[in-house]
C-alpha positions as CSV (number, residue, x, y, z in Angstrom):
1,M,101.6,64.1,111.2
2,T,102.4,65.3,106.6
3,G,101.4,61.4,105.4
4,Y,102.4,57.8,105.6
5,D,104.6,55.9,105.5
6,P,104.3,52.8,102.4
7,S,104.9,50.6,105.5
8,E,101.6,51.9,107.0
9,F,99.4,51.7,103.9
10,L,95.8,50.7,104.5
11,M,93.9,48.7,101.1
12,L,91.3,51.5,99.6
13,S,88.6,49.4,99.6
14,G,88.7,48.5,103.6
15,I,86.2,52.1,103.0
16,Q,82.9,50.5,101.4
17,H,83.8,47.4,104.1
18,F,84.8,50.0,106.8
19,Q,81.0,52.2,105.6
20,F,79.0,48.7,105.9
21,C,80.0,48.4,109.7
22,E,83.3,48.8,111.4
23,R,83.5,45.1,113.0
24,Q,83.0,43.6,109.7
25,W,85.8,45.5,108.7
26,A,88.2,45.2,111.9
27,L,87.7,41.2,111.4
28,I,88.7,41.5,107.7
29,H,91.3,44.1,107.5
30,I,92.9,43.4,111.0
31,E,92.3,40.0,112.4
32,Q,92.8,38.8,108.5
33,E,89.3,36.5,108.4
34,W,87.6,35.6,105.7
35,E,84.0,33.2,104.5
36,E,82.7,34.0,100.3
37,N,79.4,34.1,100.3
38,V,77.4,34.6,97.3
39,L,77.5,38.8,96.7
40,T,81.1,38.3,97.0
41,I,81.8,36.0,94.8
42,E,79.7,37.7,92.6
43,G,81.2,40.7,92.6
44,S,84.8,39.4,91.9
45,H,83.2,38.1,88.5
46,L,82.3,41.4,87.8
47,H,85.7,42.4,88.6
48,E,87.2,39.4,85.9
49,K,87.2,41.9,83.4
50,A,87.5,44.9,84.8
51,D,91.1,43.4,86.8
52,D,92.2,42.9,83.5
53,P,95.4,45.2,84.1
54,F,96.5,44.0,80.5
55,I,93.2,46.1,78.8
56,R,93.8,49.2,77.2
57,E,92.1,51.2,75.0
58,K,92.5,54.1,72.8
59,R,88.9,55.8,71.7
60,K,88.9,59.8,70.3
61,D,90.1,61.4,72.6
62,I,89.4,58.7,75.8
63,L,92.3,56.3,77.1
64,K,90.4,53.8,79.3
65,V,93.4,51.8,81.3
66,R,91.9,49.1,83.7
67,A,93.0,47.7,87.2
68,L,95.8,50.5,87.8
69,P,97.4,50.6,91.6
70,V,96.4,54.4,93.2
71,H,97.8,55.7,96.7
72,S,98.3,58.5,98.9
73,T,100.3,59.7,101.7
74,K,98.2,61.4,102.9
75,I,95.1,59.3,104.2
76,G,98.1,56.1,104.1
77,L,95.1,54.0,101.5
78,T,96.3,52.1,98.4
79,G,94.1,49.8,95.2
80,I,93.0,49.4,92.7
81,C,91.0,51.1,90.1
82,D,88.9,48.8,88.3
83,V,89.0,51.4,85.6
84,V,90.7,55.0,84.8
85,E,89.3,56.6,82.1
86,F,92.1,59.7,80.6
87,H,89.7,62.6,79.1
88,A,91.2,65.3,76.2
89,D,90.6,68.3,78.5
90,V,93.9,71.5,78.7
91,N,94.2,71.4,82.4
92,G,94.7,67.7,82.8
93,V,97.9,66.3,82.8
94,S,100.9,64.2,80.3
95,L,100.9,60.9,79.8
96,Q,103.7,59.0,78.7
97,G,102.8,57.9,75.1
98,E,100.0,60.7,74.2
99,E,100.0,63.9,72.5
100,G,98.4,65.8,74.2
101,T,96.7,66.8,78.1
102,Y,94.3,64.9,79.9
103,L,92.1,65.1,83.2
104,P,92.0,60.8,84.8
105,I,87.4,59.7,85.7
106,P,87.7,56.7,88.2
107,V,84.9,53.9,86.8
108,E,84.1,51.7,89.8
109,Y,82.0,48.9,89.1
110,K,79.2,47.1,91.2
111,R,77.2,44.5,91.6
112,G,74.3,45.2,92.7
113,K,72.7,48.8,92.6
114,P,73.1,52.1,93.7
115,K,73.1,52.0,97.6
116,R,71.7,54.0,100.8
117,D,74.7,54.4,102.3
118,Q,77.6,55.8,100.5
119,S,79.7,53.3,100.7
120,D,79.7,53.0,96.8
121,V,80.4,57.3,96.7
122,L,83.0,56.8,99.5
123,Q,85.8,54.5,98.7
124,L,85.4,55.8,94.7
125,V,86.5,59.2,96.2
126,A,89.2,57.9,97.8
127,Q,90.4,56.8,94.5
128,A,89.6,60.1,93.4
129,I,92.0,61.9,96.5
130,C,95.0,58.5,95.6
131,L,94.7,59.5,91.6
132,E,95.2,63.6,92.3
133,D,97.5,63.3,95.0
134,M,99.4,61.3,92.5
135,L,98.7,63.0,88.5
136,Y,99.0,66.4,90.7
137,C,96.2,67.4,88.9
138,P,92.0,67.8,90.4
139,V,89.8,65.0,89.2
140,P,87.0,66.5,89.6
141,I,83.7,64.1,88.4
142,G,84.1,60.1,89.0
143,S,81.3,57.1,88.1
144,L,79.7,54.2,89.5
145,Y,78.7,52.1,87.0
146,Y,76.1,49.2,88.1
147,H,75.6,45.9,86.9
148,E,71.8,45.6,88.5
149,I,70.8,48.3,86.5
150,R,73.9,48.3,83.8
151,R,74.3,52.2,83.9
152,R,76.7,53.9,85.3
153,V,75.5,56.9,88.6
154,D,78.6,59.9,87.8
155,I,79.5,61.1,91.3
156,E,80.3,65.2,92.2
157,I,84.0,65.0,94.1
158,T,83.3,67.5,96.2
159,E,85.1,68.6,99.1
160,E,82.8,67.8,101.9
161,L,82.8,64.0,100.4
162,K,86.0,64.7,100.3
163,N,86.2,65.4,103.9
164,Q,84.6,62.3,104.4
165,V,86.9,60.0,103.5
166,R,89.8,62.0,104.8
167,N,87.8,61.5,108.2
168,T,86.9,57.2,107.6
169,A,91.2,57.1,106.9
170,K,91.6,57.9,110.1
171,R,89.4,55.9,112.0
172,M,90.8,53.2,110.3
173,H,94.3,53.6,111.0
174,D,93.9,55.2,114.7
175,Y,91.6,51.0,114.3
176,Y,94.8,49.5,112.9
177,K,97.2,50.9,115.1
178,R,95.5,50.1,118.3
179,R,94.1,46.9,116.6
180,H,90.8,47.8,117.6
181,T,87.7,45.8,116.5
182,P,84.2,47.1,117.9
183,R,81.2,45.5,118.8
184,V,78.9,44.4,117.0
185,K,75.7,46.6,115.8
186,T,72.8,44.6,114.4
187,G,70.6,44.8,111.9
188,K,69.6,43.9,108.8
189,H,72.2,44.5,106.9
190,C,73.9,41.2,109.1
191,Q,71.8,39.4,107.5
192,S,74.0,39.0,104.4
193,C,77.0,40.3,106.3
194,S,79.8,37.1,104.5
195,L,81.2,37.3,108.2
196,R,77.8,36.5,109.7
197,H,79.7,33.3,111.3
198,I,82.2,34.5,112.1
199,C,81.3,37.3,114.3
200,L,78.4,35.4,115.8
201,P,76.7,39.2,116.0
202,E,73.2,37.8,118.7
203,L,75.8,36.6,120.4
204,L,77.5,39.2,121.0
205,T,74.4,41.7,122.0
206,K,73.9,39.5,124.4
207,E,77.5,38.5,125.6
208,S,81.6,38.8,125.1
209,V,83.1,36.5,122.9
210,A,85.7,36.3,126.4
211,A,82.4,35.3,128.3
212,Y,81.7,33.1,126.2
213,M,83.9,31.1,125.1
214,K,83.9,30.0,129.3
215,R,80.9,29.0,128.8
216,M,81.1,26.7,126.3
217,M,84.3,25.5,128.4
218,A,83.2,25.4,131.4
219,E,80.1,22.9,129.6
């Protein structure tokens, strides 16, 4: 298969859910369940300014565009970049209404601090892949801005990270095509999960949902 049809696109933001917990991703993106908690509310508030599509800033050789829609037929993902900075560069591409050429740098905003896992990094790399596919130019670097530490962390967009995104996207598409919701893998991350009361992690480590429902009906 050379590429995905737009009707098959999955949400790019789902990569972070998938890395955090594959079951959480399936509940949200396959079974379409969602439950707000303080983390998701704070995250939404943080994105309010970043997601304003009417904000476009030009400062010297840097053009900032907010809420830029992106997609890639190669990995079958679509989403919106919080901010894309276009830096003047001879190796870049032309932009409508602007002189010269520019290289895009995606900037993703996060409410907390850098995570131990790669969920934030892979989401950023997926945005870079989309920008490369759409603009036909290299995206060598991206940035993660963490609200808790109020600092940007630059991420080199390596081929190794791109391959991780490609493999993750392939697994996501496989699960979605089969409508497969994995069983839970419990851990400390369950405590902060916004779908804890839907997922019922303690229950699912002991019995299946079908067995639980059968038992409840019998009682």
